[in-house]
C-alpha positions as CSV (number, residue, x, y, z in Angstrom):
1,X,-37.2,4.5,35.8
2,X,-39.3,6.9,33.7
3,X,-39.8,9.1,36.8
4,X,-36.0,9.3,37.2
5,X,-35.5,10.3,33.6
6,X,-38.2,13.0,33.8
7,X,-36.7,14.3,37.0
8,X,-33.2,14.4,35.4
9,X,-34.6,16.2,32.3
10,X,-36.5,18.7,34.4
11,X,-33.6,19.3,36.8
12,X,-32.0,22.7,36.8
13,X,-28.7,21.5,38.0
14,X,-26.0,21.3,35.3
15,X,-22.9,19.1,34.8
16,X,-20.1,19.5,37.2
17,X,-16.9,21.2,36.2
18,X,-15.0,17.9,36.6
19,X,-17.4,16.1,34.2
20,X,-17.0,18.9,31.7
21,X,-13.2,18.9,31.9
22,X,-13.1,15.1,31.5
23,X,-15.3,15.3,28.4
24,X,-13.1,18.0,26.9
25,X,-10.0,16.0,27.6
26,X,-11.5,12.9,26.0
27,X,-12.5,15.0,22.9
28,X,-9.0,16.5,22.7
29,X,-7.3,13.1,22.9
30,X,-9.6,11.8,20.2
31,X,-8.7,14.7,17.9
32,X,-5.0,14.2,18.6
33,X,-5.2,10.5,17.8
34,X,-7.2,11.2,14.6
35,X,-4.5,13.7,13.5
36,X,-1.8,11.1,14.2
37,X,-3.6,8.5,12.2
38,X,-4.0,10.8,9.2
39,X,-0.3,11.7,9.4
40,X,0.7,8.1,9.5
41,X,-1.5,7.2,6.6
42,X,-0.1,10.0,4.5
43,X,3.4,8.7,5.2
44,X,2.4,5.2,4.1
45,X,0.8,6.5,0.9
46,X,4.0,8.5,0.1
47,X,6.3,5.6,0.7
48,X,4.2,3.2,-1.4
49,X,4.0,5.8,-4.2
50,X,7.9,6.1,-4.1
51,X,8.3,2.3,-4.2
52,X,5.9,2.0,-7.1
53,X,7.8,4.8,-9.0
54,X,11.0,3.0,-8.2
55,X,9.7,-0.2,-9.6
56,X,8.2,1.3,-12.7
57,X,11.5,3.2,-13.4
58,X,13.5,0.0,-13.1
59,X,11.0,-1.8,-15.3
60,X,11.2,1.0,-17.9
61,X,15.0,0.9,-17.9
62,X,14.8,-2.8,-18.6
63,X,12.5,-2.3,-21.6
64,X,14.5,0.7,-22.9
65,X,17.8,-1.0,-22.3
66,X,19.6,-3.4,-24.7
67,X,18.1,-6.8,-25.2
68,X,19.9,-10.1,-25.5
69,X,18.8,-13.0,-27.6
70,X,18.1,-16.3,-25.9
71,X,16.1,-19.5,-25.9
72,X,13.3,-20.6,-23.6
73,X,12.4,-24.3,-23.5
74,X,8.9,-25.4,-22.5
75,X,8.4,-29.0,-21.7
76,X,5.6,-30.9,-20.2
77,X,5.8,-34.5,-19.0
78,X,5.1,-36.9,-22.0
79,X,5.1,-34.1,-24.6
80,X,8.2,-33.2,-26.6
81,X,9.8,-29.9,-25.5
82,X,10.0,-27.0,-27.9
83,X,12.5,-24.1,-27.9
84,X,11.3,-20.5,-28.4
85,X,13.6,-17.6,-29.4
86,X,13.1,-14.7,-27.1
87,X,14.9,-11.4,-26.3
88,X,15.3,-10.7,-22.7
89,X,16.6,-7.8,-20.6
90,X,17.3,-7.8,-16.9
91,X,18.0,-5.1,-14.4
92,X,18.4,-5.6,-10.7
93,X,17.9,-2.0,-9.5
94,X,14.7,-2.6,-7.6
95,X,15.4,-3.7,-4.0
96,X,18.0,-6.3,-5.2
97,X,15.3,-8.2,-7.0
98,X,15.9,-8.7,-10.7
99,X,13.3,-7.3,-13.0
100,X,13.3,-9.4,-16.2
101,X,11.4,-8.7,-19.4
102,X,10.9,-11.3,-22.2
103,X,9.8,-10.7,-25.7
104,X,8.7,-13.5,-28.0
105,X,10.2,-13.1,-31.5
106,X,7.8,-15.6,-33.2
107,X,10.4,-18.1,-34.4
């Protein structure tokens, strides 16, 4: 085995044209696939950033919008329930999912 390796290393014959072309083709395909993966990841990043901006804008409009007084009841089995006064705002602009904000008034 060592003799074969030495013979190959000392050989003056080079790679065939076919082997060289195949190696270049494989390298080119790898680069094209890498470029495609980078492009796809940039699209995913852009879409997720847009969705986050949309969510934060919807949440901001809830906080900035008018609030309505209401009561929240908390009850646990065997313990008397207590009502809390809260202000709440809702906005359903984010993907048809309501965004709700509550603020405890301390009463």
